[in-house]
C-alpha positions in Angstrom: -37.2 -148.9 56.3 -40.1 -146.6 55.2 -39.7 -144.6 51.7 -39.8 -141.4 53.5 -37.1 -142.6 55.7 -35.0 -143.9 52.8 -35.4 -140.2 51.0 -34.2 -138.5 54.3 -31.1 -140.9 54.4 -30.2 -140.8 50.6 -31.0 -137.1 49.7 -27.6 -135.6 49.5 -25.9 -133.6 47.0 -24.9 -135.4 44.0 -24.3 -135.3 40.1 -27.0 -136.0 37.5 -24.0 -138.1 35.4 -24.7 -136.7 32.0 -20.9 -137.3 32.0 -17.9 -139.1 33.7 -16.0 -137.5 35.1 -18.3 -134.9 36.0 -17.5 -131.3 34.9 -16.2 -130.1 38.5 -13.7 -133.1 38.3 -12.4 -132.4 34.9 -8.4 -132.6 35.1 -7.4 -129.5 33.5 -3.6 -130.7 33.4 -4.6 -133.5 30.9 -6.2 -131.1 28.5 -5.1 -128.9 25.7 -6.6 -127.9 22.3 -4.0 -130.3 20.7 -5.0 -133.3 23.1 -8.6 -132.4 22.5 -8.4 -132.5 18.6 -6.5 -135.7 18.8 -9.1 -137.2 20.7 -12.0 -136.0 18.5 -10.0 -137.0 15.5 -9.5 -140.7 16.9 -13.1 -141.0 17.7 -14.1 -139.5 14.2 -12.2 -141.9 12.1 -13.5 -144.7 14.3 -17.0 -144.0 14.1 -18.1 -141.3 11.4 -18.7 -143.8 8.6 -20.3 -146.4 10.8 -22.7 -144.6 13.0 -22.3 -140.7 12.3 -21.5 -138.0 14.9 -24.4 -136.1 17.1 -24.5 -132.4 16.9 -25.5 -130.0 19.6 -26.1 -126.4 19.0 -26.6 -123.8 21.9 -28.7 -120.9 21.0 -28.6 -118.9 24.1 -31.1 -116.1 23.8 -34.3 -115.5 25.8 -36.8 -112.7 25.8 -37.3 -113.2 29.4 -35.9 -115.0 32.5 -37.3 -118.1 33.9 -36.2 -118.4 37.3 -36.1 -122.3 37.4 -33.7 -122.7 34.7 -29.9 -123.5 35.2 -29.0 -123.2 31.5 -26.5 -120.5 30.2 -28.6 -117.9 28.6 -28.7 -114.3 27.5 -31.8 -112.3 28.2 -32.7 -109.7 25.6 -35.2 -108.5 23.2 -32.9 -107.6 20.6 -33.1 -110.0 17.5 -30.5 -108.0 15.8 -27.9 -110.5 17.5 -29.3 -113.6 15.9 -27.3 -113.3 12.7 -24.0 -112.3 14.0 -24.3 -115.4 16.4 -25.2 -117.8 13.5 -22.3 -116.5 11.8 -19.9 -117.5 14.5 -21.5 -120.6 14.8 -21.0 -121.6 11.2 -17.4 -120.4 11.6 -16.8 -122.8 14.5 -18.5 -125.6 12.4 -16.0 -124.7 9.7 -13.1 -125.0 11.8 -14.1 -128.5 12.9 -14.9 -129.5 9.3 -11.7 -128.6 8.2 -10.0 -130.8 10.7 -12.1 -133.9 9.7 -10.7 -136.0 7.0 -14.1 -136.5 5.3 -17.6 -135.0 5.5 -19.3 -135.6 8.9 -22.3 -137.7 8.9 -25.1 -136.2 11.1 -26.9 -138.9 13.1 -28.5 -136.7 15.6 -28.9 -132.9 15.8 -30.5 -131.1 18.4 -30.9 -127.3 19.0 -31.0 -126.2 22.6 -30.8 -123.1 24.6 -31.9 -120.5 25.6 -34.8 -120.5 23.5 -34.1 -121.7 19.8 -37.4 -120.5 18.7 -36.2 -116.9 19.8 -34.6 -117.0 16.4 -36.8 -116.5 13.3 -37.6 -119.3 11.1 -35.7 -117.4 8.3 -32.4 -117.3 10.4 -32.8 -120.7 11.6 -32.9 -121.9 7.9 -29.9 -120.0 7.3 -28.1 -121.9 10.3 -29.1 -125.2 9.1 -28.3 -124.6 5.4 -24.7 -123.5 6.6 -24.6 -126.6 8.6 -25.7 -129.0 6.1 -23.5 -127.4 3.3 -20.5 -129.2 5.0 -22.3 -132.6 6.1 -24.0 -135.6 5.3 -27.4 -136.7 6.7 -27.5 -140.2 8.2 -30.3 -142.5 6.9 -30.8 -143.2 10.4 -31.0 -139.7 11.7 -33.0 -138.1 14.4 -33.1 -134.2 14.5 -34.8 -132.2 17.5 -35.3 -128.9 19.0 -36.5 -127.3 22.3 -39.4 -125.0 21.6 -41.3 -122.5 23.6 -45.1 -123.1 23.5 -45.6 -119.3 23.4 -43.6 -118.5 20.5 -43.1 -121.7 18.4 -44.9 -120.8 15.3 -46.3 -123.0 12.3 -43.5 -121.2 10.3 -40.8 -122.6 12.8 -42.2 -126.1 12.6 -42.6 -126.4 8.8 -38.9 -125.1 8.5 -37.6 -127.7 10.8 -39.8 -130.4 9.0 -38.4 -129.4 5.6 -34.6 -130.1 7.1 -35.9 -133.5 8.5 -36.6 -132.7 12.1 -39.1 -135.2 13.7 -38.8 -134.4 17.2 -39.9 -131.3 19.4 -39.7 -130.9 23.1 -41.8 -128.1 24.7 -41.1 -126.7 28.1 -44.4 -127.0 30.1 -43.2 -127.3 33.7 -46.7 -126.8 35.6 -50.0 -125.5 34.8 -50.8 -123.7 38.1 -50.7 -119.9 37.6 -49.2 -119.3 41.0 -46.4 -121.7 40.2 -45.7 -120.1 36.6 -45.7 -116.6 38.0 -43.2 -117.6 40.7 -40.9 -119.3 38.1 -41.6 -116.4 35.5 -43.0 -119.0 32.9 -46.7 -118.0 32.2 -48.0 -119.9 29.3 -51.8 -121.1 28.8 -52.8 -124.8 28.3 -54.1 -123.4 25.1 -50.8 -122.3 24.1 -49.4 -125.9 24.5 -52.3 -127.6 23.0 -51.9 -125.5 19.8 -48.1 -126.0 19.7 -48.6 -129.6 20.1 -51.3 -129.9 17.3 -49.1 -127.7 15.3 -46.3 -130.0 15.4 -48.3 -133.2 14.6 -49.8 -131.3 11.7 -46.2 -130.6 10.3 -45.1 -134.2 10.4 -43.6 -134.4 13.8 -43.6 -138.0 15.0 -42.3 -137.5 18.6 -43.6 -134.6 20.7 -42.3 -134.2 24.1 -43.3 -132.3 27.1 -41.0 -131.2 30.1 -42.6 -131.1 33.5 -40.8 -130.3 36.7 -41.6 -131.3 40.3 -40.5 -129.5 43.4 -41.0 -126.1 42.1 -41.9 -123.2 44.6 -45.5 -123.3 45.8 -45.8 -126.6 44.1 -48.3 -129.2 45.6 -49.2 -132.8 45.0 -52.5 -131.4 43.5 -50.6 -129.3 41.1 -48.8 -132.5 39.8 -52.2 -134.0 39.4 -53.8 -131.2 37.5 -50.7 -130.8 35.2 -50.6 -134.6 34.4 -54.4 -134.6 33.9 -54.1 -131.9 31.2 -50.7 -133.4 29.8 -52.7 -136.8 29.3 -55.4 -134.9 27.2 -52.7 -134.5 24.7 -50.7 -137.6 25.2 -47.1 -136.4 24.2 -44.9 -139.2 22.9 -42.3 -138.2 25.5 -42.4 -136.7 28.9 -39.4 -135.4 30.8 -40.7 -135.6 34.4 -37.5 -134.2 36.4 -36.6 -132.6 39.5 -36.2 -128.9 39.9 -32.3 -128.4 40.6 -32.1 -125.5 43.0 -28.5 -124.4 42.7 -28.5 -120.6 43.3 -25.1 -120.8 44.6 -23.8 -121.7 40.9 -26.7 -119.8 39.1 -27.1 -116.7 41.2 -29.9 -114.3 41.1 -31.5 -116.3 38.3 -32.7 -118.9 40.9 -33.6 -116.4 43.7 -37.1 -115.5 42.4 -38.5 -116.9 45.6 -37.7 -117.9 49.1 -36.3 -121.2 50.2 -39.5 -121.5 52.5 -41.6 -121.6 49.3 -39.9 -125.0 48.1 -41.3 -128.4 48.8 -39.6 -130.4 51.3 -37.7 -133.5 50.1 -40.5 -135.8 51.4 -43.1 -133.8 49.4 -41.1 -133.6 46.3 -40.9 -137.6 46.4 -44.7 -137.6 46.8 -45.0 -135.5 43.9 -43.0 -137.6 41.7 -44.5 -141.0 42.7 -47.8 -139.4 42.1 -47.0 -138.1 38.7 -45.1 -141.2 37.8 -48.0 -143.5 38.7 -50.4 -141.3 36.5 -48.1 -141.8 33.5 -47.6 -145.6 34.1 -51.4 -145.9 34.3 -51.7 -144.2 31.0 -49.5 -146.6 29.3 -46.1 -144.6 29.4 -42.8 -146.8 29.9 -40.5 -145.5 32.5 -37.0 -144.5 30.9 -33.9 -144.3 33.1 -34.6 -141.9 36.1 -36.7 -139.2 34.9 -38.2 -139.9 31.3 -41.2 -141.7 30.1 -42.3 -142.4 26.6 -45.2 -144.1 24.8 -44.2 -147.7 23.4 -44.2 -146.4 19.9 -41.7 -143.8 20.5 -37.9 -144.4 19.5 -36.8 -143.8 23.1 -39.0 -146.5 24.4 -37.8 -148.8 21.4 -34.1 -148.0 22.3 -34.8 -149.3 26.0 -36.2 -152.5 24.7 -33.2 -152.8 22.2 -30.6 -152.0 24.9 -29.3 -149.1 22.7 -30.6 -146.4 25.2 -27.6 -143.7 25.6 -27.1 -140.7 28.0 -25.0 -137.8 27.3 -25.0 -134.1 27.8 -28.4 -133.8 25.8 -30.0 -136.3 28.4 -31.3 -139.8 27.3 -31.1 -140.4 23.9 -32.4 -143.1 21.3 -29.0 -144.0 19.9 -25.4 -143.7 20.6 -22.8 -141.9 18.6 -19.1 -142.0 19.8 -18.6 -138.5 19.0 -20.9 -135.5 20.0 -19.7 -132.0 18.9 -21.3 -128.9 20.7 -21.4 -125.7 19.0 -22.2 -122.2 20.5 -21.6 -120.6 23.6 -21.1 -122.9 26.6 -21.7 -126.0 24.5 -20.0 -129.1 25.4 -18.4 -131.8 23.1 -17.6 -135.4 23.9 -15.4 -137.6 21.7 -15.7 -140.5 24.2 -12.1 -140.2 24.9 -12.2 -136.6 25.9 -14.7 -133.7 26.7 -14.4 -130.1 25.8 -16.7 -127.1 26.9 -16.7 -123.7 25.1 -16.3 -120.2 26.7 -19.7 -119.0 28.5 -19.9 -115.3 27.5 -21.5 -114.4 24.0 -19.0 -111.7 23.1 -15.9 -113.8 24.2 -17.1 -116.6 22.1 -17.7 -114.6 18.9 -14.5 -112.8 19.3 -12.5 -116.1 19.5 -14.3 -117.7 16.8 -14.1 -114.6 14.5 -10.4 -114.7 15.1 -10.0 -118.1 13.8 -9.6 -119.6 17.3 -11.6 -122.6 18.8 -13.6 -121.2 21.6 -12.4 -123.6 24.3 -13.0 -123.0 28.1 -11.8 -126.2 29.7 -12.0 -130.0 29.2 -10.8 -133.3 30.1 -9.0 -136.3 28.6 -10.1 -139.7 30.0 -7.6 -141.9 31.3 -7.8 -145.7 31.5 -9.6 -145.7 34.7 -12.2 -143.0 33.8 -13.2 -145.2 30.8 -13.8 -148.3 32.9 -15.9 -146.1 35.3 -17.7 -144.3 32.6 -19.0 -147.4 31.1 -20.2 -148.6 34.6 -22.2 -145.3 35.3 -23.7 -145.4 31.8 -24.9 -148.9 32.3 -26.5 -147.9 35.6 -28.1 -144.7 34.2 -29.3 -146.3 31.0 -29.7 -150.2 31.9 -30.0 -149.9 35.7 -27.3 -152.6 36.1 -23.7 -153.2 35.6 -21.3 -156.0 35.7 -17.6 -156.9 35.7 -17.3 -160.5 34.5 -14.0 -159.6 32.7 -10.7 -158.0 33.5 -11.4 -155.1 31.5 -14.5 -154.2 33.4 -12.7 -154.3 36.6 -10.6 -151.5 38.5 -8.5 -151.5 41.7 -11.1 -149.9 44.0 -13.8 -152.4 43.2 -13.6 -154.3 46.5 -14.2 -151.1 48.3 -17.1 -150.0 45.9 -18.8 -153.3 46.7 -18.5 -152.9 50.5 -19.9 -149.2 50.2 -22.8 -150.7 48.0 -23.7 -153.2 50.9 -26.0 -150.6 52.8 -27.9 -149.9 49.6 -28.3 -153.8 49.3 -29.6 -154.1 52.9 -32.0 -151.2 52.2 -33.3 -153.1 49.0 -32.1 -150.5 46.5 -29.9 -152.8 44.7 -29.4 -156.5 44.2 -25.6 -157.6 44.0 -23.3 -160.5 43.9 -19.5 -160.6 43.3 -19.9 -159.9 39.7 -22.9 -157.5 39.2 -25.3 -155.2 40.6 -29.1 -154.6 39.6 -31.1 -151.5 40.7 -34.3 -152.5 42.1 -37.7 -150.9 41.3 -37.3 -149.6 45.0 -34.0 -148.4 44.1 -34.9 -146.4 40.9 -35.2 -143.0 42.7 -31.9 -143.5 44.1 -30.1 -144.3 41.0 -27.7 -141.2 41.1 -26.7 -142.4 44.7 -25.8 -145.8 43.1 -23.4 -144.1 40.5 -21.9 -142.1 43.3 -20.5 -145.2 44.8 -18.5 -145.8 41.5 -17.5 -142.2 41.2 -13.9 -142.7 42.1 -12.8 -139.0 41.5 -15.7 -138.0 44.0 -14.9 -140.5 46.6 -11.2 -139.5 46.6 -12.1 -135.6 46.8 -15.2 -134.6 48.3 -16.2 -131.1 47.4 -15.4 -128.2 49.6 -18.4 -126.2 48.8 -21.9 -127.0 47.1 -21.6 -128.2 43.6 -24.7 -130.3 43.0 -28.4 -130.5 43.4 -30.0 -132.8 45.8 -30.2 -136.3 44.4 -34.0 -137.0 45.5 
């Protein structure tokens, strides 16, 4: 079967598997604040002293709307919102630290958004001082933030470096002015160049660029040009991922262009394969399904060391059993359970300021969930999984193997009775392979559009 025929066959709606179960299949009946705290405490006691925790802080404010973005954000030019929001985040952090029996050891810290560099360096320093007042820093820490090339200043970078940050990810997306205008993200190559140079001069050892394929008006030639310019700077990491067109979820924020302006699935695949080959030719290592890194980067080392992990922050170089999310819409993961905060800024601040955890929803994993979660993580991070022992098996495994036979016939996986391996040909379809193990999705097909297309 030709590659284009495979794309046509397997390009269906599917999760990106930053969690299992995926958010639409969380069982609210199993979830309560008491159950969530219990699962988090169990995880904390098991892992804080040995590996530490990961901390994600969501900073939702942006001065303008990027129409490709599916993140939870608040568009405003009112910078007076910074300090009140930070105070609420620190109160939420205090509630969790009061719950913990000892000081948390922070192994990974990531500031996402929104636009974290919407906040002034002074206010970001106030936030980080408040965080570390109640925590220790792991000796093996990796701290990072998302930066906008247009407003990440030397002052920002020097402030972050002072607190031990070594990694920054800049949203580049595409260098074609027509594409930039369509997605309302106009930034020059010169701005990206300056932001990259400033980060390296400030001591950052990993500078990443995010590039998206499948954007409106985007062509294969645009990908070639964007990659050529990117390779002039040789960022340590590159996230090269598919635009997730989900306007039925994100509403008008993803309606800044018409459906006819988007590339077809086949055109998107050509864009990806073109960009991927340019990156491989330049010496980058392919990580998982949409990341690339230089061999000297910790993400590439994690792949070699078999410590690569995937969570709500995407692919990470190390795993912590507990990941705590602070801020509006942030998601936490205790390994045994998930919890997501409310999505409205005012509601979040009101709950926290009244001494309540701002929980919106969550899920406590059952025994079957935990088994399937390991298989999904193995496939996403190692492109293989196995079930040699009883604790790796589950009742529906024979049915899953039957459903995988067609992918094996198409050359996307290799399999026998005890394992599967995703082939090089099957890499673009890794989400489809995970879907074969997704028992909650299999048992209850969604009634409406929930996910982006897999290819």
